[in-house]
N, C-alpha and C positions, 0 to 999 in steps of 0.2 A: 548605548552600548560602547561607543567610541570614547566617551567621556570617562566611563569606568576603566577601560583599558589604559587610557592616558594617565590616570591617577595611579594605578597599580604598577605600570610597566617600569622596567629598569630605566633610570633617568627621569622618571615621572615625578609628580608632586610629592609623593611619600618618600621616595629615596633622596630627592633633593632637600627635603626639609629635615631628614634625620638620617645620619649615617648608620645608625643601628638597624634601619629597616632592611628586611630581607625579602627579596622577590620570591613568591611561592605560586607556581601555576595553579595549584589546587585552590588557593585563595581567590585567584582571578576568575577561576571557573565558577566558583560558589557565587562571587559577587555578581557575575553576569547572569547567572540563574535567577538570583534575588531581583535584579533589575528586570528580568523578563517577566517574573511573577507580578511585579509592580505594574508593568505596562499592560499586561493582559488582565490584571485584576483577579488573579487565581490564588490557588493554595500550592505551597511548595514543601516537600519533605527533604531535608538535606542531612544525610549522615556524613559528618566530617570528622576524621580522625584527629588525635591530639597533635597540636602543632600546626594546623591549617590556618589558624587565625580567623576563626568564625566570627568573632565579634565585629572586627573591621569589615569583613566580607558582607555582613548585612547592615551595619551602621552607615557605610558610605553611600549605597544606593538609596536608603530610606532618608538620610539627612538631605541628599540632593532633591528627592521627591517632595519632602516636607517643605523645603525652602521655595521650591518652584510652585507647588499647588496650594500652599498654605494650609496643609492638613497635618493633624497631630497623629504621631506614631507611638504606640505602647510597646515596650519591651519588657517581657515578663521572664523572670528567672526563677530557679528553685532556691538557690543558696544566697545568703547575704554577702558572701565572699565575691561572688560574680557581680552583684549589684555594685559593691565597692570598686571592683576593677573597672567596671564600665564608667562610673561617675568620677573616679579619681585618676584613672590612667587613660583609658581608651578615648573617652570623649574630649578631655583636654588635648590629647595628642592630635585628634582629628582638627579641632579648631585651628591649631597652629599650622598643621601640615596643609590643610586645604585653604587656609587664609579666609574662612568664612565664619561669620558669627551666627550662632544658633543657640537656643536655650534648651536646657535639660532640667528635669526635676525628678528627685527621688520621692517615690510615693510609698508611705507607710501606713499601717492601719492606725486608726485614731488612738487605740490603747497604748501606742508608743510614745504619746505626747503627755506632758504634764498638763493637767487642768488647773489653772490658777484659782478658780473659784473653790474647788474641792481642797486644794492645797492650803489656802488661807483660812477657809472655814473649819477645816479639820484641825488646824493649829489652835484656833480659837476655842473650840469646844472640847479639847483634850481627847481627840479620837484615837490617838496613838498610844498603844498599851505598854509596850516593852521598851527596854533600854536601847536595843538595836534600832528599832523604829525611830525613837527620838533622836539618836545620834545621826542617823542617815538624814533625817528631816532637817537637822541643823546644817548639814553639808549642802543639801538641796537649797536651802535658804540663800546661801552664799552664791550658788549658781544662778538663782533667779535674778540676782543683782547684776549679773554679767550680761554680756551679749551672747546669749545662749538660744539655741533653737527649741528648747524644751523637750529634746529627745532623750529617751532613756539610755540608748546606746552610746551617747557621748559622755555619759557620767563615768568617771574613772575610779569609781570605788564600789564596794559590795552594797547592794541594794536588797533589803528583805522583800520577797515577793508579796507578802502580806501588806506592806506599806504601799507598794506601787498600785495595788488594786484599790486602795483608798484615795489615791490622789491622781490617778491617770484619767484621761479623757474617756468617757464612755458615751457612745452615741445616744443611748436612751436616757442619759442623765443631763444632757447638754440644754441649756436655757437659750441657746441661739441668740437673737437680737436683744433679749431681755437680760442677758448676762452682764453684770457690771464690769467684767474684765474682757468683754468682746473685742475692744480695740487692741489689746495686748495679746490676744489668744494665739498661742503658738500654732495650733492646728489651722486656724483661719489663715494665718500668714503663710503657712506651707501650701494650703489650698490656692491662695492667690498666685503663688509662684507656679504651681502646676497649670493653672489656666493660661499662663503666658508662654508655656514651654512648647517647643516642637517635639521633643522626645520626653515621654514619661517612662520612668524605670520603676517596676514594681515586682513583687514576687507572685508566684502562682496563687497562693492563698488569697492575697488581696484581689487578684483578678476575679476569683470565684465568689469573693464576698461582694464584689461589684455586680457580678451576674445575679447573685441571689437577691440583692437589694434593688433590682430594676435600674442599674446603672447610676445609682446615686452616690457611689462612693468615690468614683474617679471622674475627672472631666471627660467629655466626649472624645473619642479617638476614631481614626478611620482605617487604620491598619495595625496588625499585631505581629510581633515576633515572639515566639515561645522558644527561649533558649533552655537548655537542659530539659528538652521536651520528653525525654524518656520517663520523667517523673510525673508527667501531666495526669495520667490515668489515676495514679495513686492519690494525688492531691485532691483532684476532682471527687473521687469516690469518698474520700474521708470528709470533704467539706459538704458534700450534699447528703451525707448520713446524719444520724442522730445518736446522741450519748447522753445518758444519765448516770451520774456517780454519786456515791455517798459524800465525796468532798464538795461537789457542786450544790447538793441539796443543803449540806451543813453551812456552806459560805452564805447562801442566800438567807437562811433562817437567822444565822448569827448577825448578819448585817441589819436585820430588822430589830432583833432583840437577842442578846446573849444572857441568859439567866445567871451564868457563872460570874460574869464580869459586870453585869448590870449596865451594859452599854448597847448601843444600837440606835437606829433611826427612831424607833418608838419613844426613846427617852427624850427626844427633842420635840415630840409631837404633843400638843395639848388638844383634848377633844373628848367627847363622851365615849366611854367604852375602851379607852386605851388599855387600862389594866386587864380587861377581859381578852384583848387581842394579844397582849404579851402571854397570857395563859395559853391561848390558841397556838402561838408560835412554839411555846415550850412542848405543848402536846404533839404538834407536828414533828418536832425534833425527836421526841421519845418514839413515835411511830416510825420515823425514819430509820432510827437505830435498829429497831426490831425488823423492819423490812429488809435491810441489808444484811442483818444477821441471819435472817431466813434464806437469803440468796447464798450466803457463805455456806450454810448448812446443806442447802441443796446440792452445792458442788462438793461437799464432803471435804476431804484433805487435799482436794485438787487445787493447784494454783496455775494460772496461765489462762489461755483462751478455751472457752467452753461453749460449744455450738448449741443453740436453742432450737429444738425441732418440734416441740409441742406448743400448741396455743394455750394461753392462760396457765403456764407451768408454775406460776407464782401469784398468789393472791395480792391484789393491789390494796393493801391496807393504808396506803397513803391518800387514796382518793377522798375519802370522807373529811379527815382533818384539813387537807388542803382546800377543799371546797368551802369548809366553814371559815377558814382563814381568809380566803379570797373575798368571800361575801362581806365579812367584817371590814377588810381593807377598803373595798369599794365604797362601803358605806361611809368610812372615815374620810375618804377622799372628798366627798360631797360637802363635808364640813370645814375643810381646811381652806383658808384663804391665801396663806403665804405661797407665793408662786414657786419659790425654790424647793420648799418642802413637798409641794404637790408634785413636782417633777420627780423628786427622789422616790416618793411613794408609788407614783404611777409606774415607774421603772421596775420597782419590786414586784408589783401586781403583775406586770407583763412577763417577768421572769418566772414567777410562780406559776402563772397560767400555762407557759411554755413547758415547764417541767411536767405539769399534770398531763398536757396533751401529748408530749413525746413519750411519756411513760405508758400511757394507755396504748399508743400506737405499737410500741416495742412488745408489751405483754400480750396484746391480742394477736400479734404476728399474722395479720390476715393478708397483707399485700405480698403477693408472691414475687413481685419484682425486687424485693429485699431479702437479705440474709440477716438473721438475728443471732446475737451471741452475747455471752457475758465474759468479763475479764476479772479474774479473782487474783489480786496482788498478795505477795507474802510480806513478811517483815512486820516491823512494829506498826507502821501506819496503816497497812492492809487496805489499799484502795480497792474498791469494788465498783464495777460499772456495768451497765447494760447498753448494747449498741445495736443499730440497725443501719445497714449500708446497702445502697443500691447494687444489685448484681451487675448491671451494665449501665454505663453512663454514655454510651455511643449515641443514643437517640437525643438525649438532652443536649450534648455538645453539637451535634449536627444542626439541630433546630435553632439553638440559642447562640451558637458562635459561628460555625462555618457557613450556614446559610444566610447569615446576617453581615458578616465581616469579610472583606477582601480588600487587598491582599492579606493573606496569613502565611507566615514562614514558620515552620517547625524544625529545629535543628539540635543536634546532640552528637556526641561521638558513638553513641550506641542507640540506634533507632531500629535497625533491621533485625530480622530473625531468620536464620538459615539463608542469608543472602538476599532476602526480600523484605518489603514493607508491609505485606499482607496482614500480619498480626496487629501492628499498631494502628493500621487504617481501620481495621475491624473494631478494635478497642475504642477508638476515638470518634468513630462516625465520619471518617473522611472518605468522600467519593471522588475519584478520579483526579487526585492531586498530581502535580508534576513531582518527579522523584529524581534524586541525585545522591550517589554514593561516591565519597572522596576518601582515598587512603591517606594515612598520615605521612608527611614528608620526612619524618625521622627514620633514620637507619638504625632500627633497634638492635641489630646484631653488633653494630659498631659502637652504639652510644649507651647501651644499657647492659648491666650485668645482673643476672638473676640468681640469687642464692637461696636454697632450700635446705635448711638444716634437717639432718635425718635422725637426730636423737631426741626429738621433742616427744613426750608421752602423749598418748591419745586422750584428749579431754573428756571424752565420753566414758572413758574407763577410769581415770583417775585425774580429776580436776585440779587437785592441789599439786600433783606431780607436773601437771601441764603448766601451771602458773609459775612453778619454781624454775622449769626448764626454760620458758620463754624469758623470764626475768633475767637468768644468767646470760642467755644469748643476747638480749637487748643491751645489757650492760657492757658486754664484750664489743659489740657493734658500735655502740656510742663512743666508747674509749677509743677505738681505731679510727672513727670518722672525725672525732674532735667536734662534735655537735652537728649542725646543718642537716638535721634529720627530723622527719615527721614519724611519730610512732602512733599508729592507727588501731583502735579497738572497736569492738561492737557493743560493749556495755561500759557504763561509768564505773561500776564497782571494781571491776578488774583493772581498768585504767588507773584508778586511784591507788590500788594496791601496788601495782608495778611502778608507778610514778614515785611513790614514797621511798621504795627500796633503791630505785636507780639514782634518785636525786641525793640520797644519803651516801651512796657508794661513789659517786662522781661529783663532788662539791665544786670542782673547778669549772664545770659546765653550766651554762645558763639554762635553767629548766622552765618551760612555760607549760600551762595546762588549760585546756578548754574550761571555761566557766570563771577563770581568775580575772579576766578582762573581756571586754566586748570583742567579737570576732575580728573586726577590722583593726583594733588596737593590738591584738595578738599578732596578727600578720605583719603589721608595721614594725613591731619590736623584733620579730623573727627575721625580717629581711635585713635590719640593721646590725644584728649581732649574730655571732656563731652559736645559735641556740638549738635547743631540742624542744619540739612542741608535741605534747601528748594530746590526741584528740579522739573524738567519737564521730558521730554522723556528720557534723558541720564540715569537717576537713577531708572527707572522702572524695568530694568533687567540687568544681567551681573555683579552685584556688590556683592563682597564677603567680608563681615565684620564679622568675627567670634568673639565669647565671648560676653562680656558685653557692648562693645562700641556701638552697635546698639541693643536696646531692645524693640523699638516701632517703628512701621511704621504707619503713618496717610495717608490714601487715601482719597482725597477730592472728587474725581469723577472717576469712572471706565473709563479707556481709550479705549472706543469703537471707531470703525472707523466712520468717518463722514458719515451720511446716504446718502448724495448727491454725494459721491465719485463715478465716473463712473467705 
């Protein structure tokens, strides 16, 4: 504890190393609580308001513990923005301020990495169909020649999602030691760095992927910090659920064989019965269209979330064509000798079998521990999906996380409900953790001005009038502030509409928009220039922009959960 106090105190190592460091008693109290949880091997809930400096308060005790004990620590966040802050700002600051050397590694899902085998093979066999894919592929070819980590997020140009699916690493398509590119494999290099690290930085989704795959995704770790822990239940619930969509089924079948383009895996396979299997793929595709059309008809004109309360409410007409297709694919597998082709086909078999199994589970709706529903999309693409989600994840988290790992620290600016932690403890399966609530050191009355315009129409009565009203108000505020503003929305369509009008009205300002660049690049550009950034979910939390670069935040609508979400 004394070492912690000496680091944070006025005149301590942090203040001596950096003149910009500000002593905050709330930060010291949190750091001491984290050190106590480490010493006792327990679990700790910390609600710490904005400005406390949560990341340094947990990083310093855990870095010291990792170096002393030789144990690895995992820090899990919800947003990529917070991951970038930890890796690019907080951790380099600590290394310099503490004068100690430790290693950290950013952990990303394997689908974020380019697979060299798929990239080169796809180029050779003409897998890429349209002009956008071919142009993006040519630019990626230049990146492959550079000192690049193979990460999608580092590419500074627009990348079609269809292309990345064809060239990214997929765990069930990996040849492992048999791959001709294994020595240059981007993912393997990243894994090697992770195994040498004291600190692993990942997101909640990857943490639960590791949990679902019996700890095979991440290197072993002995302690966990869940930052942005208020999102933990939502992520765990979604990850541990099931989903079957018309897009998912169509992508699988088209990857096997697309009758319209005469492309797919089966075009590269030679063996008895391949033509018959192509017909079975086409038949499964036709039945899939009928199945999801039946789902849409059952919903009628309704779009949105639709709760399923009856068992077998929809006939599973996909079962027979998928069973026939699976039987034929398994027979074909026995005839194939080419190792790479066998891996590709085996992955398709596994994915088709998973679709069949999950669809059967959802339609039968027999497990009372799950809630079942459909989502019917509108518009031209009209996405339709069936979902099943566990009603409670408390038991799973207690058994597989909190009973097995200690210490665990959960922190956020918003964890308590009505002044206590009872709700989150119940939701997450936490038993008898230590608890700490810390207020923000900011003087909001002195440092923040809240403006609520009174003349904005009600969006539930007249949406077009609402959009017109907020557009006018936003343009006025941006002109007065000269940029330096976040404009936050709850949906992409409205963001795009307002963005186009505001950018046309104020050409002298530098406008940025979520989706134009990777999140970390957008934040970098925003910090350097007097910019306006339009964003949706990514920029609502986990973003740290100190100083004058961000002086105004415009919230167009509070991001409440959808009322009909089961």
